[in-house]
N, CA, C and O of each residue as an XYZ file, in Angstrom:
444
protein
N      80.955    -36.865    -20.262
C      80.866    -35.923    -21.353
C      80.029    -36.485    -22.493
O      79.200    -35.783    -23.072
N      80.252    -37.748    -22.807
C      79.516    -38.384    -23.895
C      78.045    -38.511    -23.569
O      77.201    -38.310    -24.441
N      77.715    -38.847    -22.307
C      76.332    -38.982    -21.862
C      75.595    -37.625    -21.929
O      74.420    -37.571    -22.293
N      76.293    -36.543    -21.576
C      75.678    -35.211    -21.630
C      75.363    -34.849    -23.079
O      74.305    -34.293    -23.371
N      76.264    -35.160    -23.960
C      76.064    -34.871    -25.386
C      74.859    -35.647    -25.924
O      74.060    -35.099    -26.683
N      74.726    -36.895    -25.544
C      73.595    -37.712    -25.976
C      72.270    -37.144    -25.455
O      71.277    -37.095    -26.181
N      72.269    -36.712    -24.175
C      71.073    -36.115    -23.587
C      70.686    -34.824    -24.322
O      69.510    -34.593    -24.603
N      71.655    -34.010    -24.621
C      71.391    -32.747    -25.315
C      70.809    -32.998    -26.713
O      69.861    -32.335    -27.134
N      71.393    -33.960    -27.413
C      70.909    -34.324    -28.748
C      69.506    -34.883    -28.664
O      68.656    -34.559    -29.493
N      69.252    -35.728    -27.662
C      67.913    -36.295    -27.464
C      66.868    -35.212    -27.241
O      65.803    -35.219    -27.860
N      67.185    -34.291    -26.359
C      66.249    -33.198    -26.061
C      66.055    -32.313    -27.297
O      64.939    -31.888    -27.596
N      67.142    -32.045    -28.001
C      67.075    -31.216    -29.206
C      66.236    -31.888    -30.290
O      65.617    -31.206    -31.107
N      66.214    -33.219    -30.302
C      65.451    -33.950    -31.298
C      63.978    -34.014    -30.899
O      63.106    -33.851    -31.752
N      63.693    -34.245    -29.645
C      62.338    -34.429    -29.168
C      61.592    -33.092    -29.065
O      60.390    -33.044    -29.327
N      62.269    -32.025    -28.695
C      61.642    -30.752    -28.473
C      60.844    -30.245    -29.689
O      59.693    -29.842    -29.525
N      61.418    -30.254    -30.900
C      60.617    -29.796    -32.050
C      59.387    -30.673    -32.316
O      58.354    -30.181    -32.769
N      59.507    -31.964    -32.032
C      58.364    -32.849    -32.218
C      57.242    -32.509    -31.252
O      56.069    -32.506    -31.625
N      57.602    -32.228    -30.026
C      56.592    -31.876    -29.013
C      55.929    -30.536    -29.398
O      54.711    -30.398    -29.289
N      56.713    -29.570    -29.838
C      56.182    -28.271    -30.239
C      55.238    -28.459    -31.420
O      54.166    -27.856    -31.446
N      55.607    -29.270    -32.385
C      54.761    -29.526    -33.546
C      53.457    -30.174    -33.142
O      52.396    -29.801    -33.643
N      53.520    -31.134    -32.248
C      52.324    -31.818    -31.735
C      51.370    -30.823    -31.054
O      50.159    -30.850    -31.273
N      51.940    -29.959    -30.237
C      51.132    -28.972    -29.502
C      50.470    -28.010    -30.497
O      49.298    -27.672    -30.332
N      51.193    -27.571    -31.514
C      50.591    -26.673    -32.521
C      49.450    -27.326    -33.266
O      48.433    -26.683    -33.524
N      49.598    -28.614    -33.622
C      48.539    -29.326    -34.310
C      47.309    -29.450    -33.438
O      46.187    -29.283    -33.916
N      47.506    -29.740    -32.163
C      46.385    -29.854    -31.228
C      45.632    -28.529    -31.094
O      44.402    -28.492    -31.076
N      46.408    -27.442    -31.001
C      45.796    -26.130    -30.881
C      44.955    -25.799    -32.119
O      43.863    -25.240    -32.012
N      45.497    -26.162    -33.317
C      44.763    -25.891    -34.559
C      43.455    -26.690    -34.588
O      42.412    -26.163    -34.977
N      43.514    -27.968    -34.174
C      42.314    -28.805    -34.173
C      41.283    -28.238    -33.196
O      40.095    -28.166    -33.511
N      41.742    -27.840    -32.019
C      40.832    -27.286    -31.021
C      40.223    -25.966    -31.511
O      39.057    -25.678    -31.244
N      41.011    -25.181    -32.218
C      40.499    -23.920    -32.747
C      39.374    -24.166    -33.739
O      38.351    -23.481    -33.708
N      39.560    -25.139    -34.616
C      38.527    -25.512    -35.601
C      37.294    -26.020    -34.887
O      36.175    -25.614    -35.201
N      37.495    -26.910    -33.921
C      36.365    -27.479    -33.168
C      35.573    -26.375    -32.456
O      34.343    -26.361    -32.503
N      36.280    -25.454    -31.800
C      35.621    -24.382    -31.083
C      34.865    -23.450    -32.058
O      33.787    -22.955    -31.729
N      35.426    -23.218    -33.235
C      34.744    -22.398    -34.229
C      33.439    -23.043    -34.672
O      32.416    -22.368    -34.793
N      33.474    -24.349    -34.915
C      32.281    -25.069    -35.335
C      31.245    -25.061    -34.217
O      30.060    -24.836    -34.466
N      31.680    -25.303    -33.007
C      30.740    -25.304    -31.879
C      30.154    -23.911    -31.613
O      28.998    -23.791    -31.208
N      30.952    -22.860    -31.842
C      30.457    -21.482    -31.641
C      29.376    -21.140    -32.657
O      28.487    -20.339    -32.367
N      29.439    -21.735    -33.840
C      28.421    -21.490    -34.848
C      27.127    -22.246    -34.540
O      26.110    -22.022    -35.195
N      27.160    -23.127    -33.561
C      25.975    -23.858    -33.174
C      25.809    -25.164    -33.917
O      24.788    -25.833    -33.759
N      26.768    -25.541    -34.710
C      26.690    -26.812    -35.446
C      27.185    -27.958    -34.617
O      28.044    -27.783    -33.752
N      26.649    -29.137    -34.872
C      27.095    -30.344    -34.191
C      28.420    -30.770    -34.800
O      28.527    -30.952    -36.013
N      29.430    -30.927    -33.952
C      30.771    -31.215    -34.454
C      30.844    -32.549    -35.156
O      31.505    -32.657    -36.189
N      30.185    -33.574    -34.632
C      30.265    -34.894    -35.263
C      29.604    -34.898    -36.630
O      30.087    -35.562    -37.546
N      28.495    -34.158    -36.783
C      27.826    -34.077    -38.099
C      28.710    -33.333    -39.076
O      28.830    -33.718    -40.239
N      29.333    -32.260    -38.598
C      30.215    -31.470    -39.466
C      31.427    -32.292    -39.882
O      31.841    -32.245    -41.041
N      32.000    -33.047    -38.944
C      33.150    -33.889    -39.278
C      32.741    -34.972    -40.263
O      33.495    -35.287    -41.184
N      31.562    -35.543    -40.083
C      31.071    -36.559    -40.996
C      30.861    -35.967    -42.401
O      31.187    -36.602    -43.404
N      30.315    -34.747    -42.457
C      30.121    -34.095    -43.754
C      31.458    -33.833    -44.443
O      31.579    -33.998    -45.657
N      32.458    -33.426    -43.666
C      33.769    -33.182    -44.232
C      34.331    -34.464    -44.839
O      34.854    -34.467    -45.953
N      34.211    -35.549    -44.082
C      34.732    -36.835    -44.534
C      33.995    -37.289    -45.791
O      34.620    -37.720    -46.760
N      32.674    -37.192    -45.772
C      31.909    -37.558    -46.960
C      32.171    -36.645    -48.140
O      32.194    -37.097    -49.285
N      32.367    -35.373    -47.874
C      32.672    -34.434    -48.937
C      33.981    -34.768    -49.625
O      34.107    -34.616    -50.840
N      34.947    -35.220    -48.855
C      36.231    -35.597    -49.435
C      36.095    -36.851    -50.287
O      36.666    -36.931    -51.375
N      35.352    -37.813    -49.804
C      35.329    -39.117    -50.463
C      34.196    -39.296    -51.480
O      34.374    -40.019    -52.460
N      33.043    -38.663    -51.275
C      31.878    -38.979    -52.091
C      31.322    -37.825    -52.925
O      30.527    -38.060    -53.836
N      31.707    -36.623    -52.644
C      31.064    -35.483    -53.306
C      31.366    -35.432    -54.797
O      30.505    -35.030    -55.579
N      32.543    -35.823    -55.202
C      32.913    -35.719    -56.609
C      32.028    -36.592    -57.475
O      31.530    -36.134    -58.503
N      31.822    -37.831    -57.087
C      30.992    -38.747    -57.884
C      29.531    -38.306    -57.883
O      28.863    -38.376    -58.915
N      29.032    -37.855    -56.742
C      27.643    -37.385    -56.679
C      27.478    -36.122    -57.508
O      26.451    -35.953    -58.167
N      28.455    -35.237    -57.492
C      28.391    -34.028    -58.298
C      28.304    -34.376    -59.775
O      27.464    -33.832    -60.491
N      29.154    -35.266    -60.232
C      29.136    -35.676    -61.644
C      27.803    -36.278    -62.022
O      27.262    -35.979    -63.087
N      27.270    -37.119    -61.166
C      25.978    -37.780    -61.439
C      24.871    -36.735    -61.568
O      24.053    -36.809    -62.484
N      24.843    -35.770    -60.662
C      23.776    -34.776    -60.678
C      23.908    -33.781    -61.839
O      22.915    -33.405    -62.462
N      25.119    -33.372    -62.113
C      25.303    -32.375    -63.164
C      24.970    -32.952    -64.534
O      24.501    -32.229    -65.413
N      25.208    -34.243    -64.722
C      24.836    -34.891    -65.967
C      23.308    -34.970    -66.098
O      22.769    -34.775    -67.187
N      22.616    -35.253    -64.995
C      21.171    -35.379    -65.018
C      20.488    -34.075    -65.400
O      19.506    -34.091    -66.142
N      20.984    -32.957    -64.912
C      20.291    -31.683    -65.104
C      21.050    -30.697    -65.977
O      20.859    -29.487    -65.853
N      21.889    -31.186    -66.837
C      22.594    -30.274    -67.725
C      21.574    -29.513    -68.562
O      20.702    -30.133    -69.170
N      21.660    -28.187    -68.611
C      20.633    -27.388    -69.308
C      20.469    -27.725    -70.798
O      19.395    -27.493    -71.355
N      21.476    -28.251    -71.440
C      21.375    -28.579    -72.860
C      20.422    -29.748    -73.122
O      20.033    -29.989    -74.265
N      20.055    -30.454    -72.092
C      19.148    -31.605    -72.249
C      17.676    -31.193    -72.234
O      16.807    -32.020    -72.512
N      17.380    -29.933    -71.914
C      16.004    -29.498    -71.730
C      15.653    -28.342    -72.649
O      16.524    -27.706    -73.243
N      14.331    -28.081    -72.753
C      13.829    -26.991    -73.596
C      12.969    -26.035    -72.761
O      12.365    -26.444    -71.769
N      12.917    -24.782    -73.159
C      12.065    -23.727    -72.629
C      12.117    -23.625    -71.108
O      13.186    -23.416    -70.534
N      10.946    -23.776    -70.443
C      10.874    -23.574    -68.995
C      11.734    -24.562    -68.209
O      12.359    -24.221    -67.204
N      11.741    -25.799    -68.707
C      12.565    -26.808    -68.044
C      14.052    -26.451    -68.085
O      14.814    -26.766    -67.171
N      14.440    -25.781    -69.180
C      15.838    -25.394    -69.326
C      16.219    -24.341    -68.278
O      17.330    -24.361    -67.747
N      15.307    -23.436    -67.989
C      15.572    -22.405    -66.969
C      15.742    -23.047    -65.581
O      16.654    -22.701    -64.830
N      14.855    -23.977    -65.266
C      14.945    -24.668    -63.965
C      16.222    -25.496    -63.917
O      16.911    -25.507    -62.897
N      16.549    -26.191    -65.006
C      17.752    -27.000    -65.045
C      18.996    -26.127    -64.903
O      19.964    -26.530    -64.258
N      18.979    -24.965    -65.487
C      20.092    -24.036    -65.379
C      20.296    -23.594    -63.917
O      21.422    -23.529    -63.424
N      19.181    -23.296    -63.245
C      19.251    -22.904    -61.824
C      19.784    -24.057    -60.976
O      20.652    -23.862    -60.125
N      19.260    -25.251    -61.214
C      19.714    -26.421    -60.452
C      21.196    -26.694    -60.684
O      21.938    -26.971    -59.742
N      21.619    -26.612    -61.939
C      23.025    -26.914    -62.228
C      23.945    -25.878    -61.583
O      25.039    -26.213    -61.129
N      23.498    -24.614    -61.542
C      24.355    -23.605    -60.891
C      24.428    -23.861    -59.371
O      25.485    -23.693    -58.763
N      23.323    -24.261    -58.775
C      23.336    -24.575    -57.338
C      24.165    -25.826    -57.059
O      24.834    -25.909    -56.029
N      24.125    -26.793    -57.964
C      24.948    -27.994    -57.807
C      26.435    -27.614    -57.875
O      27.247    -28.104    -57.090
N      26.770    -26.748    -58.808
C      28.164    -26.333    -58.963
C      28.635    -25.564    -57.724
O      29.776    -25.725    -57.290
N      27.772    -24.743    -57.164
C      28.144    -24.014    -55.940
C      28.383    -24.958    -54.766
O      29.216    -24.686    -53.901
N      27.644    -26.071    -54.742
C      27.762    -27.040    -53.658
C      28.644    -28.204    -54.001
O      28.558    -29.264    -53.380
N      29.489    -28.018    -54.978
C      30.309    -29.109    -55.523
C      31.089    -29.877    -54.471
O      31.258    -31.089    -54.602
N      31.564    -29.213    -53.443
C      32.402    -29.877    -52.446
C      31.710    -30.017    -51.091
O      32.372    -30.210    -50.072
N      30.381    -29.921    -51.080
C      29.630    -30.072    -49.827
C      28.637    -31.200    -50.005
O      27.602    -31.026    -50.649
N      28.941    -32.343    -49.445
C      28.150    -33.570    -49.642
C      26.724    -33.403    -49.124
O      25.780    -33.822    -49.794
N      26.548    -32.809    -47.964
C      25.188    -32.657    -47.404
C      24.303    -31.822    -48.336
O      23.144    -32.165    -48.567
N      24.843    -30.745    -48.858
C      24.071    -29.908    -49.795
C      23.759    -30.674    -51.077
O      22.667    -30.547    -51.633
N      24.715    -31.465    -51.541
C      24.457    -32.252    -52.759
C      23.368    -33.297    -52.561
O      22.594    -33.585    -53.474
N      23.317    -33.857    -51.365
C      22.234    -34.834    -51.071
C      20.874    -34.135    -51.131
O      19.920    -34.676    -51.690
N      20.787    -32.948    -50.562
C      19.526    -32.181    -50.626
C      19.178    -31.828    -52.062
O      18.014    -31.892    -52.457
N      20.183    -31.457    -52.842
C      19.938    -31.122    -54.242
C      19.552    -32.356    -55.046
O      18.794    -32.245    -56.009
N      20.051    -33.519    -54.677
C      19.691    -34.739    -55.375
C      18.178    -34.990    -55.243
O      17.536    -35.431    -56.197
N      17.632    -34.717    -54.098
C      16.172    -34.861    -53.888
C      15.422    -33.897    -54.810
O      14.427    -34.275    -55.428
N      15.901    -32.646    -54.901
C      15.268    -31.677    -55.777
C      15.368    -32.085    -57.240
O      14.411    -31.937    -57.999
N      16.517    -32.592    -57.626
C      16.727    -33.039    -59.014
C      15.768    -34.165    -59.354
O      15.157    -34.161    -60.422
N      15.630    -35.130    -58.450
C      14.727    -36.246    -58.684
C      13.279    -35.780    -58.791
O      12.534    -36.289    -59.628
N      12.869    -34.833    -57.970
C      11.519    -34.267    -58.070
C      11.320    -33.564    -59.397
O      10.277    -33.706    -60.035
N      12.328    -32.802    -59.814
C      12.250    -32.091    -61.090
C      12.118    -33.078    -62.253
O      11.304    -32.881    -63.155
N      12.921    -34.132    -62.223
C      12.856    -35.106    -63.314
C      11.570    -35.903    -63.292
O      11.083    -36.304    -64.349
N      11.006    -36.146    -62.123
C       9.732    -36.873    -62.035
C       8.579    -36.028    -62.561
O       7.654    -36.566    -63.170
N       8.616    -34.725    -62.339
C       7.550    -33.826    -62.792
C       7.661    -33.459    -64.268
O       6.737    -32.872    -64.832
N       8.740    -33.787    -64.872
C       9.026    -33.418    -66.267
C       8.167    -34.196    -67.234
O       8.278    -34.010    -68.445
């Protein structure tokens, strides 16, 4: 009787863990399939997500300070305003911020 009770408790404890594990796997596979269906490379997308989490905030701050519209006059101010709005839209996307960094550097070099 005691052994049966232990087996039942063991199964009751392990079963929710297995179900949770299966649900997490399905969610990951769903995300992976969605990315692959869009035609994007999964490893590049995963790398961008990782970089976006760890590096995008500091790059965003660096770029937004460089092109803040209050630092410029007339035509340059219009361009800086456009760049800063695009930077803000891409605030959490590291790959887009890298592309914008190149544009910002070109803008500052031509100034």
